[in-house]
N, C-alpha and C positions, 0 to 999 in steps of 0.2 A: 504494500500500500504506500502511495506517495505521501510524503510529509505534508501536512496541512497547517503549517505555522500560522498563527493569527495575523502576524505582520512580518514583513521582511526586515532584514537587518538595516536597510537604508532605503532612501527614496530613489526611484529610477525615473528617467524621463520617458514619457510614453504618449503618443498621439491617441486621443480619446474623444468619444462623443457619447452623449447621453440623450435618450428619448424617454419621456415620461409615459407611463401606461396607466390605464384606468383600473377600476376595481375588478374588472372582468379579464384583465391581462392583455387588453388591446391597446396598442400605441395610439396616443391622442392624435398624431398626425394623420391617422387613417380614418378619422371621422368622416362618414360618407358626405355630409353636408359641407365639408371643407373641400371636397373633390368635385361634387356636382350638386347644384342647388335644386330645390324642389321644383322650381319653375323649369329648369333645364331638363330635369328628368321627365316632367310632364310633356315638354316639347318633344322629347325623344319618343314618348309613347304615342303622341299625335302623329309623328312622322311614320311610325310603324303601322298605325291604323290607316293612314292615308295610302300607304303602299299596299296594304292588304286589300283595300277597296279597289285600287287600280288593277291589281293582279286578278281580282274577281271578275272585272269587266272583260278580261281577255282569257278567262280560264279555259274556254273551249278551243282557243287557237293552238295550232301545232307548229308555230314558227320557231326558227332557231333563235330569233331575237328574244322571244319570251323565255327560252331556256337560259340565255345569257343573263337576262334581267333577274331571273330567279336565283341563278348561281351567284351573281354579285350581291344580292340581298342576303342570301344565306351566309356568304363569307363576311359581310358586315355584321350579321348577327353573331357569328363566331368571334369576331373582333370584340364585340360588346360583351360576350360571355366571359372572355378572358379579362377584360377590364373590371367587370363585376366580381369575378373570382378574386382578383388581386385586392379590390377594395374591401371585400367581405371576409376573405379567408384568414383564419387564425391557425389553421393546421396545414402546413405546406406539404404534408404527406398525403393529403386527400387528392390524388392525382388521377383516379380511375376515370372519372367523368371527362376530365381534360383529354385523356388519351383517346377516348371514344370520339370526342368532337374533332380532335386532330386527325384521326384516321379518316373520318368522313370528309374533312376539308381537303385532305391530300388527294382525294379522287378527282378534284377539279383541276383543270389546266387552262392556260391562257387561251381565250377564244380566237378562232380563225375568222377574219372578216374580209369582205370584198374590198379590194383596193379602191374601187370607185365609190365606196360608201362615204358620204360626207360626215357621218356621225361615228364612223369606226375609230378615228383617233381619240375621241372622247371616251368611248367604251374601253379601249385598250389602256388609256391613261388612268381611268378610274380603277380598272382591274389591277394595274401595277401598283397604284397607291395603296389599295386595300391589301394586296399581297405583301408589300413592305411592312405595313403595320402588323399583319399576322405573324410574319417572321420575327419581328422585333419582340412582340408580346410573348410569342412562344419561347424565345430564348430567355426572357425574363422569368417565366414560370419554370422552365427547366433548370435555370441557375438557382431559383428559389428552392426547388426540391432538393438540390444538392447542398446548398449553403444554408438553408433554413432562413433565408433573407432575400427579399426582392431587391434587385439593384438594376440600374439603367446606365448603359454605356453608349447607346446609339445617339447620334445627333438628331435634333428635331427636324421633322419634315415641314415644309411650308404648307399653308392651307391650300386645299385643292381648289383650283380656279378653272371653271369650265371654259372661260374666255381664252385660255391658252390653246384650246382645241376647236371650239366653235364660237361664233359671234352672237348668235341669235337664239340660244337655248331658252331664255326666259320668255321671249316673245312667242316662240313656238308652244311652250307650256301653257301660257296664258290664253292662246288661241284654241286650246283644246286638243293639241296633238299628244296623244297618250304616251308614246315612248319618251317624248321630251319631258312630260310631267314626271314620269317614273325616274328618269335620270336626275331631274332637278331635286326630287325628294331624296334620292340616294346621296347626292352631293351634300345636301344639308345634313344628312345623317352622318356621313363620314367626318365632316368638319366638326360636328358637335361631339362625336366620340373622340376625335383627335384632341379636342380641347381638354377632355377628361384625362387623356394620357399625359398631356402637358402638366396638368395639376399633379398627377402622380409623380412625374419626374421631379417636379419642384419639391414635393413632400419627401421624396427619397433622395434628394440631391446630396444632402450631407452624408447619409450612410452609404451612398454609392461612390463617394469621393474621399477616401481616407487621407489623401494628400492635403485636404482642406481642414482636417481636424486640428483642434487646439492641442498643443503639447502641455501636458500636466506633469508636475513633479508628484509622483504617486508612490505610496507605500502599499505593496500588493502581496496578497497570498491567495491560495485557492479558497479561503474562507471569506475574504472581503478585501476592501481597500480603503485608504484614506488619502486625501489630497488637499492642498491649500488652494483657496479660491476667494474671490470677493463676491461671488454670486451667492444667492440664497437658495437653499434646498430644504423645504419644510420637512420636519421629522416624519418618518414613516411613509414618505413618498416612494412609490414603486417606480422603477425605471429599468430600461435595458441599457447596459453599459457596453459600448463598442470600443475595443482596444486593438490597436494595430501593433502587433508584436513581431518585429522583423518581417514586415510585409505579409503577415498572417493575421487575419481579423478574427478575434475571439469575441463572442457576444455572450454576456452573462446577465441574468435577471437578478436584481437586488433591491434593497430598500434602505433608505437613509435612517441610520440609527443614532447618529450623534452630530452635533455642530458645536465646535469649541473655538472661542476667540483665542488668538495667539498674539503675543507681543513681540515687537521688533521685526516683523516680517512685512514685506511689501503686500503680500496677500494675507489678509487678516483673519481668515476662518479656516479651520481644518474640519472637513466633512468626512464622516465615516459611513461606509456602505457595507452592509452584510449581504453576501450573495445567497440566493436560494440554492437548493441542492444542485450542484453541478454534475455534469456527466463525467465519466472517467476520462474522456478525451479532452474536455475543457480543463480538468485538473492537470492532466499530463502537459498540455500546451503551456499553461501558466507556470508550472513547476520547472519545466525545461527552460523556459525563457528566463526565469529568475536565476536558475543555476548558471546559465550562460553569462548573465550580467555579473553574478557574484565571482565567477572564475576570472572574467576580464578585469574586474576591480582588484582582485587579489594579485593577479599578474602585474598589473600596473603599479601596485604598492611595493613590489619586490625590487630592490635596487639592483641594477645590472652591474656586473664586474667591469672595471676599467680595462 
């Protein structure tokens, strides 16, 4: 069994980030209404209902265009399912439904269109944009299953603009051309869902970017940690503590158990955090990191012969 000393022999410098969690263990940054407002969610529902009504009008048709429109909408629904999964999921191991959705989505391929079609560039551009979002969100979920933490590395896509492909989509939709109306609704849908993705990226920006974390002087052990700060952490606040240990991120759940004023320090408060029960892997990573720091400090203290 690895040693679980309450505190280490000395403070080490460590990039660290903390995210408060609520009484149910969910991080506060993940509150749904911080990511999508009630009005925006209602707007998404209205768009889906409008699309459903449009598809009903052409339900008996057997055109290839109808298949393409259905395929695009189902892929947009999969994009939303993944966004919703990330917003609501607290158990990253619940992957079975995702795998079923992914398998169904992988059956689709980029549509083949007539070169003479004036609307083909718009359809292909929309397909490519949806595909990029699906690939990005799939990689986020797959990394989340592996690392137990969602993170975002991809750059943001710009808002989808139909005028890059056709000039008169709005006019055609308003004049009652059904394919134009369907495309207009799907473009509104993709841009609304992309906005939620941007909110998620902002919410996860800190935990996705260890190089931006503040460096703390921290006294650490597998049982807890303490550090100097000028920030206020109310007693018994629960939080997830992200620590970058030699480019390896370790995430521990803990609660604030002490706040003590110190004299003669630039940072005037020492905060103590007690970790919840850690896994063997978390204990191993923390212990090995501390042993490495202790060995380096001991070697530096030994005078070299002349």
